[in-house]
C-alpha positions in Angstrom: 26.8 -24.3 -31.3 24.4 -27.2 -30.9 26.0 -30.5 -29.8 26.7 -33.0 -32.5 24.7 -36.2 -32.1 26.6 -39.4 -32.1 25.5 -41.4 -35.2 23.4 -44.4 -34.6 25.2 -46.9 -36.9 25.7 -50.6 -36.0 25.7 -51.4 -32.3 28.2 -53.8 -30.6 26.8 -56.5 -28.4 28.2 -54.8 -25.3 28.7 -51.0 -25.0 31.6 -49.8 -22.8 32.0 -46.6 -20.7 34.9 -45.7 -22.8 32.7 -45.6 -25.9 30.2 -43.4 -23.9 32.8 -40.7 -23.6 33.6 -40.7 -27.3 31.2 -37.8 -27.7 33.1 -34.5 -27.9 32.8 -32.6 -24.7 31.3 -35.4 -22.6 34.2 -35.7 -20.2 34.3 -31.9 -19.7 30.7 -31.4 -18.6 30.9 -34.6 -16.5 33.9 -33.4 -14.5 32.6 -29.9 -14.2 29.2 -31.1 -12.9 30.9 -33.5 -10.4 32.2 -30.6 -8.4 28.8 -29.2 -7.9 27.3 -32.5 -7.0 29.9 -33.3 -4.4 29.2 -29.9 -2.9 25.5 -30.6 -2.7 26.2 -33.8 -0.7 28.5 -31.9 1.7 26.0 -29.2 2.5 23.6 -31.0 4.9 26.4 -32.5 7.1 28.4 -29.3 7.1 25.4 -27.3 8.2 24.5 -29.7 11.0 28.1 -29.7 12.3 28.4 -25.9 12.1 25.2 -25.1 14.0 25.7 -27.9 16.6 29.2 -26.5 17.4 28.5 -22.8 17.2 24.9 -22.8 18.6 25.1 -26.0 20.7 21.8 -27.4 19.4 21.2 -30.4 17.2 17.5 -29.5 17.2 18.2 -26.0 15.7 20.6 -27.6 13.2 18.0 -30.1 12.0 15.2 -27.7 11.6 17.3 -25.1 9.8 18.5 -27.9 7.4 14.9 -29.0 6.9 13.9 -25.5 5.9 16.5 -25.5 3.2 15.3 -29.0 2.0 11.7 -27.9 1.8 12.3 -24.8 -0.2 14.9 -26.6 -2.3 12.3 -29.3 -3.2 10.0 -26.5 -4.4 12.6 -24.4 -6.1 14.3 -27.2 -8.1 11.4 -27.9 -10.5 11.0 -24.1 -11.0 14.6 -23.8 -12.0 14.2 -26.9 -14.2 11.2 -25.2 -16.0 13.4 -22.1 -16.6 16.2 -24.3 -18.0 13.7 -26.0 -20.4 12.5 -22.6 -21.5 15.7 -20.5 -21.7 18.6 -23.1 -21.8 21.0 -24.4 -19.3 23.7 -21.8 -19.3 21.3 -18.8 -19.2 19.7 -20.1 -16.1 22.5 -21.9 -14.3 24.9 -18.9 -14.1 22.5 -16.5 -12.4 21.1 -19.2 -10.2 24.5 -20.3 -9.0 25.6 -16.7 -8.3 22.3 -16.0 -6.5 22.5 -19.1 -4.3 26.0 -18.0 -3.1 24.5 -14.9 -1.5 22.1 -16.5 1.2 24.8 -19.2 1.8 27.3 -16.4 2.6 24.7 -14.7 4.7 24.1 -17.8 6.7 27.8 -18.1 7.5 27.9 -14.4 8.6 24.8 -14.8 10.7 26.5 -17.7 12.6 29.8 -15.9 12.9 28.2 -12.7 14.4 25.6 -14.4 16.5 22.5 -13.2 14.7 19.1 -14.4 15.9 17.9 -17.9 15.0 15.2 -16.6 12.6 17.9 -15.2 10.3 19.4 -18.7 10.0 16.0 -20.1 8.9 15.6 -17.2 6.4 19.0 -17.8 4.8 18.6 -21.5 4.6 15.2 -21.2 3.1 16.5 -18.7 0.5 19.0 -21.2 -0.8 16.3 -22.6 -3.1 17.9 -21.9 -6.5 20.4 -24.7 -6.5 20.8 -25.9 -10.2 20.0 -29.6 -10.7 23.3 -30.5 -12.3 22.6 -34.2 -12.3 19.4 -33.7 -14.2 21.0 -31.3 -16.7 23.8 -33.8 -17.2 21.3 -36.5 -17.9 19.5 -34.2 -20.4 22.8 -33.7 -22.2 23.4 -37.4 -22.5 19.8 -37.9 -23.7 20.4 -35.4 -26.5 23.9 -36.6 -27.4 22.7 -40.2 -27.7 19.1 -39.5 -28.7 19.3 -42.1 -31.5 21.1 -44.7 -29.3 18.9 -46.3 -26.5 21.8 -48.5 -25.4 24.1 -45.5 -24.8 21.4 -43.6 -23.0 20.9 -46.6 -20.7 24.6 -46.7 -20.0 24.7 -42.9 -19.4 21.9 -43.1 -16.9 23.6 -45.9 -15.1 26.9 -43.9 -15.0 25.1 -40.9 -13.6 23.5 -42.9 -10.9 26.9 -44.3 -10.0 28.2 -40.8 -9.8 25.4 -39.8 -7.5 26.3 -42.7 -5.1 30.0 -41.8 -5.3 29.2 -38.2 -4.3 27.0 -39.5 -1.5 29.9 -41.5 -0.2 32.6 -38.9 -0.6 30.8 -35.7 0.2 29.8 -36.3 3.9 33.3 -37.8 4.6 35.0 -34.7 3.2 32.7 -32.4 5.0 33.3 -34.1 8.4 37.1 -34.0 7.8 37.1 -30.3 7.0 34.8 -29.4 9.9 36.7 -31.4 12.5 40.3 -30.7 11.4 40.1 -27.0 10.2 37.0 -25.2 11.6 33.3 -25.9 11.8 32.7 -23.4 9.0 35.2 -25.1 6.7 32.8 -27.6 5.3 30.1 -25.1 4.3 32.6 -22.7 2.9 34.1 -25.5 0.7 30.7 -26.7 -0.3 29.6 -23.2 -1.4 32.9 -22.6 -3.3 32.8 -26.0 -5.1 29.1 -25.7 -5.8 29.3 -22.3 -7.4 32.5 -23.0 -9.3 31.2 -26.4 -10.5 27.9 -24.9 -11.7 29.7 -22.1 -13.6 32.2 -24.5 -15.2 29.3 -26.8 -16.2 27.4 -23.9 -17.8 30.5 -23.0 -19.7 30.5 -26.3 -21.6 28.3 -24.9 -24.4 29.0 -27.3 -27.2 27.2 -30.2 -25.4 24.2 -28.0 -24.2 21.0 -29.3 -25.7 19.4 -26.7 -28.0 16.0 -25.4 -27.2 13.3 -27.3 -29.1 11.1 -25.3 -31.5 8.1 -25.9 -29.2 9.7 -23.9 -26.4 9.4 -20.7 -28.3 6.7 -21.3 -30.9 4.0 -23.5 -29.4 1.4 -22.1 -27.0 -2.0 -23.2 -25.8 -5.2 -21.6 -27.1 -5.2 -19.3 -24.1 -1.8 -18.0 -25.1 0.0 -19.7 -22.2 2.9 -22.1 -22.4 2.4 -25.8 -21.7 1.6 -26.7 -18.1 3.3 -28.9 -15.6 4.8 -32.2 -16.6 2.8 -33.7 -13.8 -0.1 -33.7 -16.2 1.5 -36.8 -17.6 0.1 -39.7 -15.5 3.3 -41.7 -15.7 5.4 -38.9 -14.2 3.0 -38.7 -11.2 3.5 -42.4 -10.7 7.3 -42.0 -10.8 7.4 -39.0 -8.4 5.3 -40.9 -5.8 7.5 -43.9 -6.3 10.6 -41.8 -5.9 9.2 -40.2 -2.7 8.8 -43.7 -1.2 12.3 -44.6 -2.3 13.6 -41.4 -0.7 12.0 -42.7 2.6 14.1 -45.8 2.2 17.3 -43.7 2.0 16.4 -41.4 4.9 15.2 -44.2 7.2 18.2 -46.4 6.5 20.6 -43.6 7.4 19.0 -42.7 10.7 18.4 -46.3 11.7 21.9 -47.3 10.9 23.4 -44.5 13.0 21.1 -45.4 15.9 21.9 -49.1 15.7 25.7 -48.5 15.6 25.3 -46.1 18.6 23.4 -48.8 20.5 26.3 -51.2 20.0 28.7 -48.5 21.2 30.3 -47.9 17.8 28.6 -44.7 16.6 31.7 -43.7 14.6 31.3 -46.8 12.4 27.9 -45.6 11.1 29.6 -43.6 8.3 31.4 -46.7 7.0 28.2 -48.7 7.2 26.3 -46.1 5.2 29.2 -45.9 2.7 28.7 -49.7 2.1 25.1 -49.0 1.1 26.2 -46.4 -1.4 29.0 -48.7 -2.6 26.6 -51.5 -3.2 24.4 -49.1 -5.3 27.4 -47.7 -7.1 28.7 -51.1 -8.2 25.3 -52.3 -9.2 24.7 -49.2 -11.2 28.0 -49.6 -13.2 27.3 -53.3 -13.9 23.7 -52.6 -14.8 24.8 -50.1 -17.4 26.8 -52.8 -19.2 23.8 -55.0 -19.6 21.7 -54.7 -22.8 18.1 -53.8 -21.9 15.8 -56.5 -23.3 12.5 -55.6 -21.6 10.4 -52.4 -21.6 11.5 -49.8 -19.1 8.2 -50.1 -17.2 8.8 -53.8 -16.7 12.4 -53.2 -15.6 11.2 -50.6 -13.1 8.7 -53.0 -11.5 11.4 -55.7 -11.3 13.8 -53.2 -9.6 11.2 -52.1 -7.1 10.4 -55.8 -6.3 14.1 -56.5 -5.8 14.3 -53.5 -3.4 11.6 -55.1 -1.2 13.5 -58.4 -1.1 17.0 -57.1 -0.3 15.7 -54.6 2.3 14.4 -57.5 4.4 18.0 -58.5 5.0 18.9 -55.5 7.2 15.6 -55.9 9.1 16.5 -59.6 9.8 20.0 -58.6 10.9 18.8 -55.8 13.1 16.1 -57.8 14.8 18.5 -60.7 15.3 21.0 -58.5 17.0 23.7 -59.0 14.4 27.1 -57.4 14.8 28.5 -54.6 12.6 30.3 -57.0 10.3 27.2 -58.9 9.3 25.2 -55.7 9.2 27.8 -54.2 6.8 27.4 -57.1 4.4 23.7 -57.0 4.3 23.7 -53.2 3.9 26.0 -53.6 0.9 23.5 -56.1 -0.5 20.6 -53.9 0.2 22.2 -51.1 -1.8 22.5 -53.2 -5.0 18.8 -53.0 -5.9 18.6 -49.2 -5.6 20.6 -48.2 -8.6 18.8 -50.3 -11.2 15.5 -48.9 -10.0 16.7 -45.3 -10.1 18.4 -45.7 -13.5 15.3 -47.2 -15.1 13.1 -44.5 -13.4 15.2 -41.7 -14.9 15.0 -43.5 -18.3 11.2 -43.5 -18.0 11.2 -39.8 -17.2 13.1 -39.1 -20.4 10.8 -41.3 -22.5 7.5 -40.2 -21.0 8.2 -36.5 -21.4 9.0 -34.4 -24.5 12.5 -32.8 -24.6 11.1 -29.4 -23.8 10.2 -30.7 -20.3 13.2 -32.9 -19.5 14.8 -30.8 -16.9 11.6 -29.8 -15.0 10.5 -33.5 -15.0 13.8 -34.8 -13.7 13.9 -32.0 -11.1 10.4 -33.1 -9.9 11.7 -36.7 -9.5 14.7 -35.5 -7.5 12.4 -33.3 -5.4 10.3 -36.3 -4.6 13.4 -38.1 -3.4 14.4 -35.2 -1.2 10.9 -35.0 0.4 11.0 -38.7 1.0 14.4 -38.6 2.6 13.2 -35.9 5.1 10.1 -37.9 5.9 11.9 -41.1 6.3 14.6 -39.6 8.5 11.9 -38.0 10.8 9.9 -41.2 11.2 13.1 -43.3 11.7 14.2 -40.9 14.4 11.0 -41.4 16.3 11.2 -45.2 16.0 14.8 -45.1 17.2 13.8 -43.2 20.4 10.9 -45.5 21.3 11.8 -49.0 20.0 14.6 -51.6 20.3 17.7 -51.2 18.2 17.2 -52.6 14.7 13.4 -52.2 14.7 13.7 -49.1 12.6 14.8 -51.3 9.6 11.2 -52.2 9.2 10.6 -48.7 7.9 12.8 -48.8 4.8 11.5 -52.3 4.0 7.9 -50.9 4.3 8.8 -47.9 2.2 10.1 -50.1 -0.5 6.9 -52.1 -0.4 5.0 -48.9 -0.7 7.1 -47.9 -3.8 6.3 -51.3 -5.3 2.6 -50.9 -4.7 2.5 -47.5 -6.3 4.4 -48.7 -9.3 2.1 -51.7 -9.7 -1.0 -49.5 -9.4 0.3 -47.1 -12.1 2.0 -49.7 -14.3 -0.2 -49.0 -17.3 1.0 -45.4 -17.3 4.6 -46.5 -17.4 4.3 -47.9 -20.9 6.4 -46.1 -23.5 6.6 -46.2 -27.2 9.6 -48.0 -28.7 11.8 -46.6 -30.0 11.3 -43.2 -28.5 13.2 -40.1 -29.3 12.7 -36.5 -28.3 12.0 -35.2 -31.8 8.9 -37.2 -32.5 7.4 -36.3 -29.2 8.0 -32.6 -29.7 6.5 -32.9 -33.2 3.2 -34.5 -31.9 -0.1 -32.7 -32.2 -1.4 -30.6 -29.4 -2.5 -32.9 -26.5 -0.9 -36.0 -27.9 0.7 -38.5 -25.5 4.2 -39.8 -26.0 2.8 -43.1 -27.3 0.7 -41.3 -29.9 3.7 -39.1 -30.8 5.6 -42.1 -32.2 2.6 -43.0 -34.4 2.3 -39.4 -35.6 6.0 -39.4 -36.4 5.7 -42.6 -38.4 2.8 -41.1 -40.5 4.5 -37.7 -41.0 8.2 -38.1 -41.4 8.6 -34.7 -43.0 7.6 -33.0 -39.7 10.2 -35.1 -37.8 13.0 -34.1 -40.1 11.9 -30.5 -39.9 11.8 -30.5 -36.1 15.1 -32.3 -35.9 16.8 -29.6 -38.0 
């Protein structure tokens, strides 16, 4: 049964998270998806610990993990396209069950001493992980399609959940791997991930219905619409997210190296937790603010703030600050990340028609994943050949690159106001989202028909 939209009605001056969950079924799909997202944040650490313990090589662990990241970055948008075409439940269930097979194979290969190439094969085959975060955002966008303030709050909440998973997942993985067995982290991650995805798919009443365009509209050549990357604004966002991912990856490796240089490597986890905590708190507070400027303007402001706050860890690192000072500045550095990511995801939703929501958001996440890998690799090289703290120049530079990309493409980040999925899907062939709003205003009968 299609989810019931929350009526627009009068808006209070400030919207609360309690009101956000007034939509029937919202709490259920949020809790179900949380299991899968925690599992995703556990996988990388669990795999590295497992292979370093059982095979005695961090190099092997890193490259096997990288193989999974690369294929995952390619597979996630493909899964997103299938979700847009066939629906969340019809794709999530087989994808989650399939993904459990190569993950189990990886554990068996490690257990029975199979050749290294089998590890790469199994890791690369884990490329069908459903993007539960993107699908949750798609559900919020549909539930509150007539309420921009609630959509803003929902995107802020989802970003806070991402940061919470980033904090809790690696800690839980390390605890399981070190107290039970090296395999415990990956086994738990696989179990939680599969169960979470299946429970999420079972929440059918909040699943967005397939728009009419998904089954009815085709191009003159008889083919379905092409990639969302044809929208210039999405290309700008993916490149900006790639640079933002470099901020994440470089900050992680540089912080570990800096703490190790001070003789307190074990404190690196707590320091990175402070970065995530800063982002989590900022995301929750940002959601309570009423947006008064266009999303493109807010996105540029967030990117500018990232550049400013990421100069703080660089100054602390080059100045030889202790772990206490570094923890404070890392918390501050995390506060600019969430508003930028929240606004970026809002832009993805507003730039694309509903029929391409999941694929577009998966592309944004893939950009972040690729950026994390690149940032971690570059930061590792700097850590080996430069003084401790020098590596903090890399996340600051990556934030500057993100700002330059956003500035260069700022004209593509303009969206029609107000924007809803129905007018966009009702636009004529080849129309942009901005023109879709005009078309909707001139042809309200088509909008009503498409909404029904």
